C-alpha positions in Angstrom: 185.0 4.4 -29.0 187.4 2.6 -31.3 186.0 0.9 -34.4 187.4 -1.9 -36.5 189.0 0.6 -38.9 191.2 2.2 -36.3 189.1 5.3 -35.9 188.9 6.7 -32.4 185.8 8.8 -31.7 185.4 10.7 -28.4 182.5 12.6 -27.0 182.7 15.3 -24.4 181.3 18.7 -23.5 182.5 20.0 -26.8 180.7 17.4 -28.9 181.9 14.3 -30.8 185.1 14.3 -32.8 187.7 11.9 -34.2 191.2 11.7 -32.9 194.2 9.7 -34.2 194.8 6.5 -32.3 197.9 6.5 -30.1 201.0 4.8 -31.7 201.4 2.4 -28.8 197.8 1.1 -29.2 197.8 -0.1 -32.8 194.3 -1.0 -34.2 195.0 -4.7 -34.8 192.4 -7.3 -35.1 191.7 -9.0 -31.8 192.9 -12.5 -31.3 191.0 -14.6 -28.9 192.8 -17.1 -26.6 192.7 -20.8 -27.5 189.2 -22.3 -26.9 190.5 -24.9 -24.4 191.4 -22.0 -22.1 187.8 -20.7 -22.0 186.0 -23.2 -19.8 183.3 -21.1 -18.1 180.7 -18.7 -19.2 182.6 -16.0 -17.4 185.7 -16.8 -19.4 183.7 -16.5 -22.6 182.3 -13.2 -21.6 185.6 -11.6 -20.8 188.3 -13.2 -22.9 187.8 -12.2 -26.5 191.2 -10.6 -27.2 190.4 -6.9 -27.7 192.0 -5.8 -24.4 195.6 -6.9 -24.9 197.0 -3.6 -26.0 195.3 -1.5 -23.3 196.3 -3.9 -20.6 199.8 -4.1 -21.9 200.0 -0.4 -21.6 198.5 -0.5 -18.1 201.0 -3.1 -16.9 203.9 -1.2 -18.4 202.8 1.9 -16.6 202.5 0.0 -13.3 206.0 -1.5 -13.8 207.5 2.0 -14.6 205.8 3.5 -11.5 207.0 0.7 -9.3 210.6 1.0 -10.7 210.5 4.8 -10.2 210.7 5.6 -14.0 208.7 8.4 -15.5 205.4 7.6 -17.2 203.7 9.6 -19.9 201.2 12.2 -18.9 198.8 11.3 -21.7 196.8 9.4 -20.8 197.3 10.2 -17.2 197.3 7.0 -15.1 194.2 6.6 -12.9 194.5 7.4 -9.2 192.9 6.0 -6.1 190.6 9.1 -6.2 189.6 8.2 -9.7 188.6 4.7 -8.6 186.6 6.1 -5.7 184.8 8.5 -8.1 184.0 5.6 -10.4 182.6 3.6 -7.6 180.3 6.5 -6.7 179.0 6.5 -10.3 178.4 2.8 -10.3 176.6 3.0 -6.9 174.4 5.8 -8.3 173.6 3.7 -11.4 172.6 0.8 -9.2 170.5 3.0 -6.9 168.9 4.7 -10.0 168.0 1.3 -11.5 166.6 0.1 -8.2 164.5 3.2 -7.5 163.8 4.2 -11.1 164.8 7.8 -10.2 167.7 10.1 -11.0 170.5 9.9 -8.4 172.7 12.8 -7.6 176.4 12.2 -7.3 178.4 14.3 -4.8 
């Protein structure tokens, strides 16, 4: 979680702690696109400006991988296997909501 003051908090098996934000993702105030570009409810739900720095990093990583340049190991770029694992989690969430029971993930 990244708050408006640039503090990054993470939670894992070791508990919750603060870490410094990465230099290439500066905590700048989000700037929404011009209102005339937001024409649908979907646009308004997803285009509020906070994702520019992470998506810039993602696209830079894609470009570097395509061009055969090295990419930083931290954070490690997601793999196809990561995407499959995420879909299993989402499927389990949907099944759990539908059945009102815990759902095991392989």
